[in-house]
C-alpha positions as CSV (number, residue, x, y, z in Angstrom):
1,M,95.5,92.2,97.9
2,I,97.1,95.0,99.9
3,H,97.4,98.2,98.0
4,V,100.2,100.8,98.5
5,V,98.5,104.2,98.5
6,T,100.9,107.1,98.2
7,G,100.6,110.8,97.4
8,E,101.1,109.9,93.7
9,N,98.2,107.5,93.4
10,Q,95.8,108.3,96.2
11,H,93.5,110.1,93.7
12,L,92.7,106.5,92.5
13,Y,91.5,105.4,96.0
14,G,89.1,108.2,97.0
15,P,86.2,105.9,98.2
16,Q,88.6,103.5,100.0
17,L,90.4,106.3,101.9
18,D,87.0,107.8,102.9
19,E,86.0,104.4,104.2
20,M,89.2,104.0,106.1
21,F,88.8,107.4,107.8
22,Q,85.3,106.4,108.9
23,M,86.6,103.1,110.2
24,R,89.2,105.0,112.3
25,H,86.4,107.2,113.8
26,E,84.3,104.2,114.6
27,Y,87.1,102.2,116.2
28,F,89.4,104.7,117.9
29,I,86.8,107.4,118.9
30,E,83.5,105.7,119.3
31,A,84.6,102.2,120.5
32,H,87.7,103.2,122.5
33,G,87.0,106.8,123.4
34,W,90.4,108.3,122.5
35,D,89.8,111.9,123.7
36,A,92.9,113.3,122.0
37,L,91.8,112.4,118.5
38,E,89.8,114.8,116.3
39,S,87.0,113.8,113.9
40,V,85.2,115.8,111.3
41,N,82.0,114.5,109.8
42,G,82.6,111.1,111.2
43,R,86.1,110.8,109.8
44,E,89.2,110.7,112.0
45,T,92.2,112.4,110.5
46,D,95.2,114.3,111.8
47,E,98.2,116.3,110.4
48,F,100.1,113.0,109.8
49,D,97.7,112.1,107.0
50,D,99.5,114.6,104.8
51,G,102.9,114.8,103.3
52,D,104.8,111.6,102.7
53,V,102.2,109.4,104.3
54,V,101.7,105.9,102.9
55,Y,98.6,103.7,103.6
56,L,98.5,100.0,103.2
57,L,94.9,99.1,102.3
58,N,93.8,95.5,102.3
59,L,90.9,95.5,99.9
60,D,88.4,92.7,99.5
61,S,86.9,91.4,96.2
62,C,84.4,94.3,96.2
63,G,87.0,97.0,96.7
64,R,86.0,97.6,100.4
65,V,88.7,98.1,103.1
66,A,89.3,95.0,105.2
67,S,92.2,96.4,107.1
68,A,94.7,99.3,106.9
69,Y,98.0,100.6,108.2
70,R,99.5,104.1,108.1
71,L,103.2,104.7,107.7
72,N,105.2,107.9,107.9
73,P,109.0,108.3,107.4
74,S,110.7,109.1,110.7
75,I,112.8,111.9,109.1
76,G,109.6,113.8,108.5
77,P,106.5,114.6,110.6
78,N,105.3,111.5,112.4
79,L,103.1,110.7,115.4
80,L,105.8,109.2,117.7
81,S,108.4,112.0,117.3
82,D,106.1,115.0,117.2
83,K,103.3,114.0,119.6
84,L,104.1,110.9,121.6
85,S,107.8,111.4,122.3
86,H,107.1,111.1,126.0
87,Y,106.6,107.4,125.4
88,V,110.3,107.0,124.5
89,E,113.2,106.9,126.8
90,G,115.7,109.3,125.1
91,D,115.1,110.5,121.6
92,A,112.8,108.9,119.1
93,P,114.5,107.3,116.1
94,R,114.9,109.6,113.1
95,N,116.6,108.1,110.1
96,E,115.8,107.1,106.5
97,E,115.7,103.4,107.5
98,T,113.0,103.8,110.2
99,W,109.3,104.6,109.6
100,D,106.5,105.1,112.1
101,L,103.6,102.6,112.0
102,T,100.2,103.8,113.2
103,R,96.4,103.6,113.0
104,W,96.2,99.8,112.4
105,I,92.5,99.0,111.9
106,I,90.5,96.0,110.8
107,A,86.9,96.3,109.5
108,A,84.1,95.7,112.1
109,R,82.5,93.1,109.9
110,Y,85.5,90.9,110.5
111,R,86.2,91.9,114.1
112,R,82.6,91.2,115.2
113,S,82.1,88.0,113.1
114,R,81.6,84.7,114.9
115,D,84.1,83.2,112.5
116,Y,87.3,84.9,113.6
117,T,89.4,82.9,111.3
118,R,89.1,85.4,108.4
119,A,90.0,88.3,110.7
120,I,93.2,86.5,111.7
121,Q,94.1,85.8,108.1
122,I,93.5,89.4,107.1
123,A,95.7,90.5,110.0
124,R,98.5,88.2,108.9
125,E,98.2,89.2,105.2
126,T,98.6,92.8,106.2
127,I,101.6,92.1,108.4
128,I,103.2,90.3,105.4
129,A,102.4,93.4,103.3
130,V,104.1,95.6,105.9
131,Q,107.2,93.5,105.6
132,E,107.1,93.6,101.8
133,F,106.7,97.3,101.8
134,A,109.7,97.6,104.1
135,V,111.8,95.6,101.7
136,S,110.6,97.7,98.7
137,R,111.7,100.9,100.5
138,G,114.9,99.7,102.2
139,I,113.3,100.1,105.7
140,T,114.9,98.2,108.5
141,H,112.8,99.2,111.5
142,L,109.3,100.5,112.4
143,T,108.3,102.4,115.5
144,T,104.9,102.2,117.0
145,V,103.0,103.0,120.2
146,C,100.3,100.5,120.9
147,D,98.7,98.3,123.5
148,P,101.2,95.5,124.5
149,T,98.6,92.9,123.4
150,F,99.2,94.1,119.8
151,I,102.9,93.2,120.1
152,E,101.9,89.8,121.3
153,R,100.2,89.3,117.9
154,M,103.3,90.5,116.1
155,A,105.3,87.9,118.1
156,R,103.1,85.1,116.8
157,V,104.3,85.8,113.3
158,D,107.9,86.0,114.5
159,M,108.3,89.8,114.2
160,R,111.2,90.7,116.4
161,H,110.7,93.8,118.6
162,K,112.0,95.6,121.6
163,P,110.5,98.3,123.9
164,I,111.9,101.8,123.6
165,G,110.0,103.1,126.6
166,P,108.0,101.9,129.6
167,P,104.2,101.0,129.5
168,M,102.2,104.2,130.2
169,Q,98.5,104.8,130.9
170,Y,96.7,107.2,128.5
171,D,93.4,109.2,128.8
172,N,93.3,109.0,132.6
173,G,93.6,105.2,132.8
174,K,91.5,104.2,129.8
175,G,94.3,101.9,128.6
176,V,98.0,101.2,128.6
177,A,100.3,101.8,125.6
178,Q,104.0,101.3,125.0
179,A,106.5,102.4,122.4
180,F,108.3,99.6,120.5
181,L,110.9,99.2,117.7
182,L,110.0,96.5,115.2
183,D,112.5,94.6,113.0
184,V,111.5,94.6,109.3
185,G,113.4,93.8,106.1
186,P,114.3,90.7,104.0
187,T,115.1,88.4,106.9
188,A,112.1,89.5,108.9
189,L,109.9,88.9,105.9
190,A,111.3,85.4,105.5
191,R,110.5,84.7,109.2
192,A,107.0,86.1,108.8
193,R,106.3,83.9,105.8
194,N,107.5,80.9,107.6
195,A,105.4,81.7,110.6
196,T,102.2,82.4,108.7
197,G,102.6,80.1,105.7
198,I,101.8,83.0,103.4
199,L,104.2,82.7,100.5
200,E,102.3,84.6,97.8
201,K,103.1,88.3,97.2
202,Q,100.5,90.5,99.0
203,L,101.6,94.0,98.0
204,F,100.3,95.8,94.9
205,E,101.3,99.3,93.9
206,I,100.2,101.5,91.1
207,K,103.0,103.9,90.0
208,P,101.5,106.7,87.9
209,K,103.8,108.2,85.2
210,P,105.5,111.5,86.2
211,F,103.2,114.4,85.5
212,Y,106.1,116.5,84.3
213,L,106.5,114.7,80.9
214,S,106.6,117.1,78.0
215,P,103.9,116.9,75.3
216,D,106.3,115.2,72.9
217,Q,107.2,112.6,75.6
218,I,103.6,111.9,76.3
219,E,102.8,111.5,72.6
220,N,105.7,109.2,72.1
221,E,104.8,107.0,75.1
222,A,101.2,106.9,73.9
223,A,102.4,105.7,70.5
224,Q,104.6,103.1,72.0
225,E,101.8,101.8,74.2
226,L,99.4,101.6,71.2
227,A,102.0,99.7,69.1
228,A,102.6,97.3,72.0
229,A,98.9,96.7,72.5
230,Q,98.4,96.0,68.8
231,M,101.3,93.7,68.7
232,Q,99.7,91.6,71.4
233,L,96.7,91.1,69.1
234,M,98.8,89.1,66.6
235,K,100.7,85.9,66.8
236,K,104.4,86.0,67.1
237,T,104.9,84.7,63.6
238,N,102.8,87.4,62.1
239,A,104.7,90.1,64.0
240,Q,108.0,88.7,62.8
241,A,106.7,88.7,59.2
242,I,105.6,92.3,59.4
243,V,108.9,93.4,60.9
244,Q,110.8,91.6,58.2
245,S,108.6,93.2,55.5
246,L,109.2,96.6,57.0
247,A,112.9,96.1,57.2
248,N,113.0,95.1,53.5
249,E,111.0,98.2,52.5
250,M,113.3,100.5,54.5
251,A,116.3,99.0,52.9
252,Q,114.9,99.6,49.4
253,R,114.1,103.2,50.2
254,A,117.6,103.8,51.5
255,V,119.2,102.6,48.3
256,S,116.9,104.5,46.0
257,D,116.9,107.7,48.0
258,P,119.8,108.0,50.5
259,A,118.6,111.4,51.7
260,S,115.4,109.9,53.1
261,A,117.4,107.9,55.6
262,I,116.8,110.7,58.2
263,A,113.0,110.2,57.8
264,L,113.1,106.4,57.9
265,I,112.4,106.3,61.7
266,H,109.2,108.3,61.2
267,A,108.3,106.2,58.1
268,F,108.8,103.0,60.1
269,N,106.4,104.2,62.7
270,D,103.8,105.1,60.1
271,I,104.1,101.8,58.2
272,L,104.1,99.8,61.4
273,H,100.9,101.5,62.6
274,E,99.2,100.9,59.2
275,K,100.2,97.3,59.0
276,L,99.3,96.5,62.6
277,H,96.0,98.2,62.3
278,A,95.2,96.2,59.1
279,E,96.3,92.9,60.8
280,A,94.2,93.7,63.9
281,V,91.1,94.4,61.7
282,S,91.7,91.2,59.8
283,S,92.1,89.1,63.0
284,Y,89.0,90.7,64.5
285,Q,86.9,89.9,61.4
286,A,88.2,86.3,61.3
287,V,87.1,85.9,64.9
288,K,83.7,87.6,64.5
289,R,82.7,86.0,61.2
290,P,82.0,82.5,62.6
291,Q,80.1,84.1,65.6
292,L,77.9,86.1,63.2
293,Q,77.2,83.1,61.1
294,A,76.3,81.1,64.2
295,N,74.0,83.9,65.3
296,D,72.3,84.0,61.9
297,S,71.9,80.2,62.0
298,Q,70.4,80.4,65.5
299,H,68.0,83.2,64.4
300,T,66.8,81.0,61.4
301,E,66.1,78.1,63.7
302,T,64.2,80.3,66.1
303,D,62.1,81.7,63.2
304,I,61.3,78.2,62.0
305,M,60.2,77.1,65.5
306,K,58.0,80.2,65.7
307,S,56.4,79.4,62.3
308,A,55.8,75.8,63.4
């Protein structure tokens, strides 16, 4: 599963982000010797890891990072426009539909494995997630500066692209990189799914609730969530019976005391909470009673065996 990590939810991914920055140091600085990059305490970061940055983290079943991408909107600070514009002929794209894609990395445990099949699958899953993210944000193009061999991998999953600058050597001939414009969006996603055979959704995003809710709004949402959770503990028929019972009780109150109609909403919430709580306790006891009886029976048999 590929997680969308934004400024709103990155506090939930502290260990994973730390692991990703260490992976970037190991790959880009130690393995490839990129002199222009900075690293502090074995973690490679730069100014584009702030602001509106989005990370796509492919996490394994243990919560470790298998691969990652970094994305920055082109209308804000981004690597291509602000530091690598010399790779582009003319001006680098800057519009709401274009984002800059950088720092692609796959974990060493997959890159160095003899079984490279899993590494290929991880790369393809992450590319599908990039396309899904583009669709979710209305993005039509991505810019990137990379080794031309990386673009060959993109072509294998039918991701259309075009160069926006010539190949150029970097770090005094350590390698060659080139700027490209990649097509993304619904059509590109369909092509990628067809090329990879990956039809399942890959993207997962936690969207925390706005922090600016008033205390009353927070309390109201908490009450709604509690009621919804309790309703799930009951069967549909029981819920319908409770709602009907409450409706009858409310109708009787309105006839006997019309002035209390203003308070009926609050009364409804109180009565609903009481009845749902009673039903939940009853359901729990009904489930636990046979288990307790079975445990008592098992203990009796064990005591008899010990006595024998």
